[in-house]
N, C-alpha and C positions, 0 to 999 in steps of 0.2 A: 528499397532500403537495404540493398545488398552492400556489405562492407561497412554497415553502420556500426560505429563503436559500441561494443557491448557494455562498456563502462557507463555510457549514457543511459542504457536500458536499466542497468543495475541501480544507477542513481535515481532513476524515475521510480523504480519499485521501492527504493529506500525512502523516498519522499511520500509515496502513495500508501504503502502498506501500513505504516503506523496510523494513518488517518482511518483506513478501513478497520483496523484492529480496534481503534478507539470507538468507532461507531458500533461495532459488534458488541464490545464490552458494555457500552451504555445501553444497548438494546436488551442485553441479557439482564441488566440491572432493572430496567423498566418492566420487563416481563415477569421478573421474580416477584 
């Protein structure tokens, strides 16, 4: 993966992170 565009990785994080953040928030709501 050498020379792989970093913009693609950033875009992947941009798509994945909100999903993880959503699950964490809902998990906290359920645990409370």
